[in-house]
C-alpha positions as CSV (number, residue, x, y, z in Angstrom):
1,X,-64.9,177.6,125.0
2,X,-67.0,174.7,123.8
3,X,-69.3,177.3,121.8
4,X,-66.4,178.8,119.9
5,X,-64.6,175.5,119.9
6,X,-68.3,174.5,117.7
7,X,-68.2,177.7,116.0
8,X,-64.9,177.0,114.4
9,X,-65.2,173.8,113.6
10,X,-68.5,174.5,111.2
11,X,-66.8,177.2,109.4
12,X,-63.4,175.1,108.5
13,X,-66.3,172.1,107.1
14,X,-67.7,175.3,105.9
15,X,-64.5,175.7,104.5
16,X,-63.5,172.2,103.0
17,X,-66.9,171.8,101.8
18,X,-66.3,174.6,98.8
19,X,-63.0,173.9,98.2
20,X,-61.9,173.4,94.7
21,X,-59.0,170.9,96.4
22,X,-60.2,167.3,97.4
23,X,-61.0,166.5,101.4
24,X,-62.1,162.8,102.2
25,X,-61.2,160.6,105.6
26,X,-61.7,157.1,105.6
27,X,-62.0,155.6,108.9
28,X,-60.0,152.2,110.7
29,X,-62.2,149.9,108.7
30,X,-61.4,151.7,105.4
31,X,-64.7,153.3,104.8
32,X,-65.4,156.9,103.5
33,X,-66.8,158.8,106.5
34,X,-65.9,161.4,104.9
35,X,-65.7,163.7,101.6
36,X,-66.4,166.9,100.0
37,X,-67.8,167.6,97.1
38,X,-64.3,168.0,94.4
39,X,-63.0,165.0,96.4
40,X,-66.2,163.3,94.7
41,X,-66.0,164.8,91.8
42,X,-62.0,163.5,91.3
43,X,-63.3,160.2,92.2
44,X,-66.5,160.3,89.0
45,X,-69.0,160.7,91.6
46,X,-71.6,162.8,93.7
47,X,-70.2,162.5,97.4
48,X,-72.9,160.5,98.3
49,X,-72.5,158.1,96.3
50,X,-69.1,157.3,97.8
51,X,-69.7,157.9,101.7
52,X,-70.3,155.5,103.1
53,X,-68.9,153.1,100.8
54,X,-65.1,151.6,101.9
55,X,-62.4,152.8,100.0
56,X,-61.8,149.3,97.5
57,X,-65.7,149.8,96.2
58,X,-65.1,153.5,95.6
59,X,-62.1,152.6,93.8
60,X,-64.3,149.8,92.3
61,X,-67.2,151.5,91.0
62,X,-64.8,154.6,89.5
63,X,-62.2,150.9,87.5
64,X,-65.4,149.9,86.7
65,X,-67.5,153.4,84.8
66,X,-64.3,154.4,83.5
67,X,-64.0,157.6,85.8
68,X,-61.4,159.1,88.5
69,X,-58.2,158.1,88.1
70,X,-56.6,156.6,85.4
71,X,-54.5,153.1,85.2
72,X,-52.8,150.6,83.1
73,X,-54.8,147.9,84.6
74,X,-57.4,145.8,82.3
75,X,-58.9,144.1,85.2
76,X,-60.3,145.9,88.2
77,X,-58.6,142.8,90.2
78,X,-55.3,143.5,88.9
79,X,-56.1,147.0,89.7
80,X,-57.0,146.7,93.4
81,X,-54.1,144.1,94.5
82,X,-51.5,146.8,93.1
83,X,-53.7,149.8,95.0
84,X,-54.0,148.1,98.0
85,X,-50.7,147.6,98.9
86,X,-50.0,151.4,98.4
87,X,-53.1,151.6,100.4
88,X,-51.8,153.1,104.5
89,X,-48.3,151.9,103.9
90,X,-46.7,154.1,106.1
91,X,-48.3,156.9,108.0
92,X,-48.1,159.7,105.2
93,X,-47.6,159.2,101.8
94,X,-47.0,161.8,98.4
95,X,-48.6,160.7,95.5
96,X,-49.2,161.4,91.7
97,X,-52.7,160.4,89.3
98,X,-53.8,160.9,86.6
99,X,-57.9,161.2,85.8
100,X,-59.5,159.9,83.2
101,X,-60.5,163.6,81.8
102,X,-57.2,164.4,81.6
103,X,-56.1,166.0,85.0
104,X,-53.4,165.3,87.2
105,X,-53.8,165.5,91.5
106,X,-50.6,165.8,94.0
107,X,-52.6,163.8,96.4
108,X,-51.3,163.5,100.0
109,X,-52.7,160.4,102.7
110,X,-52.3,161.0,106.5
111,X,-52.8,158.3,108.8
112,X,-53.7,158.7,113.2
113,X,-53.4,156.8,115.7
114,X,-56.5,155.3,115.4
115,X,-56.0,154.4,111.7
116,X,-58.3,157.4,110.4
117,X,-56.8,158.2,107.4
118,X,-57.2,162.3,105.6
119,X,-56.4,162.5,102.2
120,X,-56.1,165.9,100.4
121,X,-55.6,166.8,96.7
122,X,-54.4,169.2,95.0
123,X,-54.5,169.5,91.2
124,X,-50.9,169.9,89.5
125,X,-52.2,169.1,86.1
126,X,-50.5,172.9,85.0
127,X,-47.5,172.1,86.5
128,X,-47.6,168.2,84.7
129,X,-48.2,169.5,81.5
130,X,-45.6,172.1,81.4
131,X,-43.0,169.8,82.7
132,X,-44.3,167.3,79.7
133,X,-43.6,170.4,77.6
134,X,-40.5,171.0,78.9
135,X,-39.7,166.8,78.6
136,X,-40.4,167.0,74.9
137,X,-38.0,170.1,74.3
138,X,-35.2,168.5,75.8
139,X,-35.8,165.6,74.2
140,X,-36.0,167.2,70.6
141,X,-33.2,169.6,71.4
142,X,-31.4,165.7,72.6
143,X,-32.2,164.2,69.4
144,X,-30.9,167.5,67.4
145,X,-27.2,167.3,69.4
146,X,-27.0,163.8,67.5
147,X,-28.5,163.6,64.5
148,X,-27.4,164.4,61.3
149,X,-30.0,168.0,60.1
150,X,-30.0,167.1,56.2
151,X,-30.2,163.2,56.5
152,X,-32.0,162.3,59.9
153,X,-28.7,159.6,60.8
154,X,-26.1,160.1,63.4
155,X,-23.6,162.6,63.1
156,X,-19.5,162.7,63.8
157,X,-20.5,163.0,67.2
158,X,-23.4,160.4,67.9
159,X,-21.6,158.1,66.1
160,X,-18.8,158.0,67.7
161,X,-20.3,157.6,70.9
162,X,-22.3,154.4,69.2
163,X,-19.4,153.2,67.8
164,X,-16.5,154.0,70.9
165,X,-19.6,151.3,72.9
166,X,-20.1,148.7,70.2
167,X,-16.5,148.2,70.4
168,X,-16.3,147.9,73.5
169,X,-18.7,145.5,74.5
170,X,-17.8,143.4,71.1
171,X,-14.3,143.7,72.7
172,X,-15.6,141.8,75.7
173,X,-17.0,138.5,73.9
174,X,-14.0,139.1,71.3
175,X,-16.1,139.1,68.2
176,X,-14.2,140.2,65.3
177,X,-15.9,144.4,64.0
178,X,-15.9,145.8,60.4
179,X,-15.8,150.0,59.9
180,X,-15.9,151.7,56.8
181,X,-15.9,155.0,55.0
182,X,-18.4,155.7,52.2
183,X,-17.1,158.4,49.9
184,X,-19.4,159.5,46.8
185,X,-17.4,160.6,43.8
186,X,-17.9,163.4,42.4
187,X,-20.3,164.8,44.2
188,X,-18.5,168.5,44.4
189,X,-19.5,168.3,40.3
190,X,-23.0,167.6,41.1
191,X,-22.8,171.1,43.3
192,X,-21.3,172.8,40.7
193,X,-24.0,171.1,37.1
194,X,-26.9,171.0,39.6
195,X,-27.0,173.1,42.4
196,X,-26.7,172.8,45.5
197,X,-30.0,171.9,46.3
198,X,-29.1,169.0,44.0
199,X,-26.3,167.9,46.2
200,X,-28.5,168.6,49.7
201,X,-31.2,165.7,47.7
202,X,-28.6,163.0,46.7
203,X,-27.4,163.1,50.4
204,X,-30.5,162.7,51.7
205,X,-31.4,159.9,49.1
206,X,-27.7,158.2,49.5
207,X,-28.2,158.4,53.4
208,X,-32.2,157.1,53.0
209,X,-30.9,153.7,50.5
210,X,-27.8,152.7,52.3
211,X,-30.3,152.7,56.1
212,X,-32.7,150.7,54.3
213,X,-29.6,148.2,53.2
214,X,-28.0,148.0,56.4
215,X,-29.7,145.0,59.3
216,X,-31.2,147.4,62.4
217,X,-28.2,147.1,65.0
218,X,-25.1,148.3,62.5
219,X,-24.7,151.8,62.8
220,X,-24.4,154.6,60.7
221,X,-23.9,158.0,60.4
222,X,-22.9,160.8,58.6
223,X,-19.1,162.2,59.3
224,X,-18.8,164.5,56.9
225,X,-19.7,166.8,54.0
226,X,-20.4,163.6,51.5
227,X,-18.4,161.4,53.4
228,X,-20.6,159.0,55.2
229,X,-19.5,155.4,57.7
230,X,-20.8,152.4,58.7
231,X,-19.6,150.1,62.1
232,X,-20.7,146.7,61.4
233,X,-20.2,144.8,64.8
234,X,-19.7,140.6,65.4
235,X,-18.8,140.7,61.6
236,X,-15.8,138.6,59.4
237,X,-14.3,139.9,56.6
238,X,-17.4,138.0,54.3
239,X,-20.2,139.5,55.4
240,X,-18.2,143.2,55.8
241,X,-17.5,142.8,52.1
242,X,-20.3,141.6,51.2
243,X,-23.0,144.9,52.4
244,X,-20.3,147.5,51.4
245,X,-21.1,145.8,47.7
246,X,-24.5,145.6,48.6
247,X,-24.4,149.8,49.9
248,X,-22.2,149.6,46.4
249,X,-24.6,148.6,44.0
250,X,-27.9,149.7,45.6
251,X,-26.9,153.3,45.2
252,X,-24.7,152.7,41.5
253,X,-28.5,151.1,40.3
254,X,-30.7,154.0,42.0
255,X,-30.1,157.4,40.4
256,X,-31.5,160.8,41.5
257,X,-34.2,162.3,39.8
258,X,-34.2,166.4,40.8
259,X,-36.5,168.3,39.0
260,X,-36.4,165.8,36.1
261,X,-33.0,165.3,35.7
262,X,-31.0,162.1,36.3
263,X,-28.3,161.6,38.1
264,X,-26.5,159.5,38.0
265,X,-24.6,158.4,41.0
266,X,-21.8,155.7,42.7
267,X,-20.0,155.7,46.1
268,X,-16.3,154.1,46.9
269,X,-16.2,152.3,50.2
270,X,-13.0,151.9,52.4
271,X,-12.6,148.8,54.7
272,X,-11.3,147.8,57.9
273,X,-11.9,144.7,60.0
274,X,-10.3,144.6,63.8
275,X,-10.2,141.9,66.3
276,X,-12.1,144.0,68.5
277,X,-10.0,142.9,71.6
278,X,-7.2,145.1,70.2
279,X,-8.0,147.9,68.2
280,X,-9.0,151.5,69.0
281,X,-11.8,153.8,66.6
282,X,-9.2,155.7,65.5
283,X,-7.1,152.9,64.3
284,X,-10.5,151.8,62.3
285,X,-11.0,154.9,61.4
286,X,-6.7,155.4,59.7
287,X,-7.1,152.1,58.3
288,X,-11.1,152.2,57.0
289,X,-9.6,156.1,55.8
290,X,-6.2,154.2,53.5
291,X,-8.6,151.5,52.2
292,X,-10.7,154.6,50.7
293,X,-7.8,156.1,49.6
294,X,-6.5,153.3,46.9
295,X,-10.2,153.3,45.5
296,X,-10.2,156.4,44.7
297,X,-7.0,156.0,43.4
298,X,-7.9,153.2,41.1
299,X,-10.4,154.2,39.8
300,X,-14.3,154.8,42.5
301,X,-17.1,153.0,42.4
302,X,-15.6,150.6,43.9
303,X,-14.6,148.5,47.7
304,X,-11.7,148.2,49.2
305,X,-10.4,146.3,52.1
306,X,-7.4,147.3,54.4
307,X,-5.0,144.6,53.2
308,X,-4.3,143.5,57.2
309,X,-6.5,143.3,60.4
310,X,-6.1,146.3,63.2
311,X,-4.9,144.3,66.1
312,X,-3.9,141.3,64.7
């Protein structure tokens, strides 16, 4: 019977030795007493170079040679300190690691009652690459869902959601805010005279000009055909008017050159102001829209402020 067990044990080790997945056994004092060829290669060495070394010594060797497990730590001390917090932290542990050669492995650590630890590895590079592609596709779809395809600024849905969130924050802080609607003057005549491609170039040109004019924390989006909107958080009337006039001026003073033709542009801007603690997005939009209508009626290419504060 003992011969049978010995035979089975020898065969088992033969299969483990030639297995593509890594196997290693550390004793209670953390010395590596056995590993197959695959485990040594994962760590970046031949197995005769690592057997007899402690767990920390092997990791230090890998770190210094820039082989084996990849880490963002700049020095070996901090790397070993982090790993030592997790090593032997439970009887069974499962975790993922990336190696310097770009492979990914799922590692399991299993400790027995005498303190020996069995490490088993399974390569999951293909699964991780697929996961990255899926995450990248998801992020791309999300960007497409929230971004205007032509101008690459926020679309109406994204703009409204962002403004409502910021409006809520300003309400908590009891800060005044401003909302402006920007509408390109005589945009239909641009399409009729120069074609829809020119119209698209105008929209992209204007979006780029406005983005350069705004502050990093302002919210900007395209909410209709030739209509854009800007939300200014924590902004007083004087500052809102200055920003609106700056936008109007930069559009007027930067005509679009399209296929050798100079297309003069201008925009009308309607502005609403709010005591954020008492105002909704819809109310601000409606007031800015009325101010825009007034700007159009008064001759276009101008900024008009709605006569009273929303919620005041």
